[in-house]
N, C-alpha and C positions, 0 to 999 in steps of 0.2 A: 383641814390643813392645806393651805395653798402650796403648790409645787413651783419651785424656782430653778431655772437653769442659768448658770453663769458661764459665758464664753470669755476667756481671757486671751488677749492679743498683746504682743510686744514682749517686754523684758521681764526678768525675774522680779523686779520691783512691782510691776503690775500684778504678778502672781500673788505677792504678799497682800496687796490691796484687796484682791478678790477673796483671799482667805479671811481677811478681817471682816469684809462685808458678809461673807458666808456665815461666819460665826455670829455676827449680829442678827442675821436673818433666822438662824436656828434658835437663837436666844429668844426670838419673838415668835416662835412656833411656826416658822415656815419649814418646808421640807426641801432640801437641795437634791436635785436629780441630775442624771447624766444626759438624758434624752430630751432635747428641746421640743420635740413633737408633743410630748406629754406634759409640758410645763404650762402653768397658768401665767407665769411671768418669765420672760427671757431678758436677761441683763447682759449687755455687751460692754466689757471693760476694754476700751479701745486704745490703740497706739497712734500717735501722730508725729513720730520722730522724723521720718523721711517719706518720700512720695510712695514707695512700695508699701510701707506700713499703713499709710493713709488709705491706699486703695484696698488693701486687705480688710481694713476695718469697715470701709463703706460697703464692700461686697458682703461682709458678715451681717451688716445692718439690713441690707435688702433681702438676704436669705431669711432672716428672722421675720421680716415683714411679709414675705411669701407665706410663712407658716401662719401668720396672723390672719391672712385672707381666708383661711379654712376654719378659723375659730375667732369670731369677733370679740369674744371675751378675753382673749389672750392679750397681755400687755408686753410692749417692747420698750425697754429702758436702755438708754445709752449713757455710759459714764467713761471716765478716764481721760487720757491725754488729747484725743481727737476732739471730744466734746468740750474740754477745757479751752482749747484753742479756737474752735469753730462753732461755738454754741449757736450764735445767731444764724449762721449759714445753714446749719443742720435743721434748726427750727423752721427756717423759711423753705428749704428745699425738700425736706422729708417730713411731711405733716403727719404721717402715720405713727411717728414715734410718740410714745405716751409720756416720756419724761427724759430730760437731757440734763446731765449733771457732770461736773468737773471731777478732778482727781480727789479722792478721799472724802467725797461728800456723802458719807454714810447716812447722816441725819436726813439729808434731802431725799435720798432713795427710800429710806424707811417711811418717811412722811408721805410720799406719793402712794405708798402701799398701805397707808392707813395706820402706821405705827409712829406715834409722836413722842413716846417716852423713850428717847434714844439713850442707849447705854454709853455713858461718857467714860467711866472708869474701865480699866483693864481691856482696852480695845484689842490689844495684841494677845492678851492671855486667854481670850475666848475665841481665838482664831480657829477656823475649821481647816486643818492642814490638808491640802489637796495633793501634795507630793506623796510618794511612797513613804511608809512609816519611818524608814531608816535615815532619810535625809530631809532637811528643811532649810528654807531661806529665812533670814532674819534681817530686816531693814534697820540700819543704824542711824540713818539720816535721810532727809528729803531735800530736793533742790540743789542748786549749784551757784557759786559766786563767780565762776569764771565766765569770760565773754568770748569763747571760741567762735570764730566768724561763721563756722558752718553749722552751729548747733542751736536748735530751738528749745532745748530743755529748760533753760532759765526763763524763757517766755511762758512755758507751760507750767513748770513746777515751782517757779519762784527761786528765792535765794536759799542758800544752804541753811538747814535747820537740823541740828543734832538732837537726837534723843539722849536722855541722861544715861549714865553708866548703870545706875541702879535699875532703871526701867528695862534696859537691855539684858542685864543679868537675870532679872526676874523672868523675862520671857524665855531666856536660854534655859533656865531651870525647868520651866513648864515644858519646853520641847524635849529636854532630856528625859523627863518623867513620862513622856509619851512614846519613848523608845527611839528617839533620833540619835543616830551615831555620827552623822556628818553634819556639821553646822556650816552653812554657807552665808557669809555676811555680804549684804548688798547695800549700795548707796549710789549717788551720782559721782561722788568724789571721796573715796575712802581716806585718802591722805589728809583731807581737810577736817576730818571728824574732830569735834570738840572745840574748834577755834571760836565758833560763834557763841557757844553756851558757856564754856569755861575760860575763854580768852586765850587759850593756847591749845596746841595739838594734843589730843588725848587718845589717839588710836592705839598707841603702844601700851598705855596703861590699861585700856579696855581689853586688849588681847591677852595681856599678862593675867588679868583677873579671870578671864574666861578659861585660860589654860590651867591656872592654879586650882580651879574648882574641879578639874578632872571629870567633866561631864560628858565629853565627846571624844571619840577616837580620832576624828579628823576635824580640824577647824580650817575653813577655806575662805579668806576674805577676797572678794572680787573688786574690780574697778579702782585700782590704785591710780593716782595721778602722779606723773613723774616730778612735777614741781613740789618741792619740799617733801619728797618721799623719805619716810623715816627709815634709815638704813638699819636701825636697831632691830627692826622686824626680821631682817635676814639673819642677824646674829642670834635672835631668840629661837630660831628654828632648831638649833643644836641643843638648846636648854629644855625646850618643851616639845616632845615628840608629836603632840596633837597639832601643833602648828606646822602643817605639812609643807615641804619645799616646793611650793607652787606659787607663781607670781603672775597675776593677770593685770597688766598695765598697758592700757591702750595709748600708744604714742602718736597715732594718726599719720605721721610721716617722719622723715628724717632729714630732708633737704632744708637748709636754712631759708631758702627762698620761700618754700611752701609753708614752713612753720611760721614765718613772719606774717604771711598772708592769712594764715589760720588764727593769728593772734595768740599763738602759744608762747609760753615763756622759755621753752627749751631751745637748745641749739643742737646741731649735728654733733658737736664735740661733747656737750654735756650728756646727751643720750648715750653715745658710745662709751663714755667714761663710766656712767652709772652701770651699764650692763657688764662692763669689764669688772668692775668692783664687785658686783653681785655674784658673777660666775666664779671669781677668785675665792670668795668667801663660802659659797655654796655650789660646788661643782655639779652636784646632782640635781640642782633645781630645775623645775619645769617652767619654762618661760612662755607666757601667752601674751599676744598683743593684737591690736586691731589697727588696720590701715585704711585710709580713705584715698581713693584714686580719682583723679579728674577734678580736684579742687581748682577754682579759678586761678589762673596764673601758673599752673603746673606745666612745666616744659618737658620736652624729651630728655633734656639734661637732668632735670630733677628726678624723672622716672628712672633713668639709668643709675643715678646715685642710690635710689631706693632699692633697686634690684641688687646692687652690689652689697648694700648693707644687710639685706635679708639673707643673702648667701653667706655673708661673713658671720652674722650672729647665730644663724641656724635656730630660729625659734622652734620650740617643741610644738606649739599650737599657734595658729595665726588665722584671724578672720579678716575679711575685706568688705568694704562698701564702695560703691561708686557714688560720687558726690551728688547730693540732692539739693536743688536750689530752693531754699525755704524762705518765704517772705518774712521780713522782720529781722533776719539775721544779718550780720555784718557782711557776709560774702555775697548776699543777694544783689547788692549794688556794685560789686566789683566788676571790672572789665576783664578781658582775656578769658572768657568762659571756654571751657574745654567741651568739645562735642561729646554728647552722651555715648555715642558709639565708640569714641576713643577711650573714654573712661572705662567702659565695659571691657574693651579689648585689653587695657592695662590691668584691670582687675583679674581677668582670666590668665594673663601671663604670670602675675604674681602668684596666683593659686597653683599654676603649673610648677613654678619654682618651689613652692611650699610642699607640694605633693612629693617631689623628689627628696626634699629634706626630710619630710616625715617618714617616707619609706626607709631612708638610710638610718635614721634614728631608731625606728622600730626594729629593723633587722639587727641592730646592735644588741637588742634585748633577747634575741633567740638563744635558747639554752640557759637563760637566767631564770631565777625564781622571783616572782613578783607577788606582793600582797595585793589581793583583789577584793574590792567590796562588791558583792553580788547584788545586782539591782533587780533582776527578774529572770524568769524562765520563758524561753521562746518555744511554745509548743509546736509551731509549724516547722521550725528548723531544728528542733530537738537539741537545744543548747541553753546553757546559762549565759547571761550577758552581764558583765560587770565593768569595773573601772579600777585603774591604779590611782595613786595619789596625783598623777599627772593630769587627771581628767575631771572636768566639771560635767555633771549630768546634762544631757541634751545638746551640748555644743562641742564637746571634745571627743576623743577617741574612745573605743570600747575594747573589752577583752571577751573573746568568744570561747566558751568552754563546752565542748561537746558532751552530751549526755542524752541517752534515750529515755530516761526516766526523770520526772520532776520530783524534787524534795523541797517543799516550801520552807523547811527549817533552815535551809542554806541561804535563803534570800534575806538580805539585810545584814549579813555577817561578812567578816573579812577572813579570807583563806589564802594560803600560799598556793600559787599556780605556776607550774613549769611551762614556760613559753616555748612552743615548738615551731611556730611560723609567724609571719607578719605580712601585712599589706600596708598601703599608705595610711589608713586610718583605723586599722584593727590589729590586735594581737590575738593569736590563737594558742590555746594551751589546754592543760589538764590539771585537775586538782592533785596535789601531792598527798595531802591528808586533810581531814576535817576534824572539827572539835569533837571531843569525847561526848557521846550521847547523840550525835547527829549522824544519821545513816549515810554512808558513803554511796552516792549514786552516779559517780562519774565513770566515764569509760576508761 
């Protein structure tokens, strides 16, 4: 039985692709292992979204090739976004690669490994889930129809392609049967779901069907697009407790000048109005967004406007990127490029503002009781680590619960936690009680 190691780089959508590939490999009698040193085959599922991601992917390829030098029988296969976009260049420049494939080319990868009878049906249902058992990502669509000037995703992933509601529900049931308690929906543009396949927006209908099945304790859709955002989703949060009050909507900027250069449909006024309406309807909602700094044409005036907006809105969670000049995108040929050093400085300033906001918001939770999903036990620091509904795994805040003894039965369950302290990105607390039959191991 050949041993395969898969390295996944980039976003959660790539993680789903790796899980699907892993399931296909297991179905064809390959063994998936953690240690690349011991693998017969190393597969690198790469990211090519921005310059930093491309560099990380290239570095990972060369690390795998170094391992191959010590074992001439080892194969190195590159897949994903970087190879989708730069297949010719990779083939020309890095000849040690044994196979180069684009996104979701499972058939091609299996073929180069000598398996030609590709499993077409139930691609997602035989996924090998790589996340902890209690949460999983589910990809509802692929590609994007927008033409944002900074973004290469449509060049890599193509146009928006929705999966059917029936297909998604079938996969959701499979995940629930495996013990998943938190379902995280991912796509390039969640707001657009269904328009291409059904002729109209179907994301609300999909979420209602998922919630009505009562399969999960938390359902967390990511990557909402503000254009045509379905406000019914906010209203549904009160009707269905599993649709947690968390909204991840990358707005990229707020200045009309920059939004226009980004080829975004929103305006300063429409964004402010939408957030005001959302907060009025769901005051406890956790708002997450992503901002790009240093887009061509961004002026100091635009940056000042952005700072004021962030201080006013007070996002619960905020991520930033400095603009990456990607060939083939609309912004690549724009004038008035911002120096990278300026973009990075602006990015750092925004994050300093957000740190202060996050600290203040977290301090407001001191002495409150929060329901926390316990993700793991940290042996080194002797504490449980979990999340409130406000937090997506890997990218958001965490709750630290001190304990000198690990009880594995607590992991993957939701417990009330008394919050005693807070920092910019962590809450600190103690269990109030645990479910009957689970030994209480907290301090």
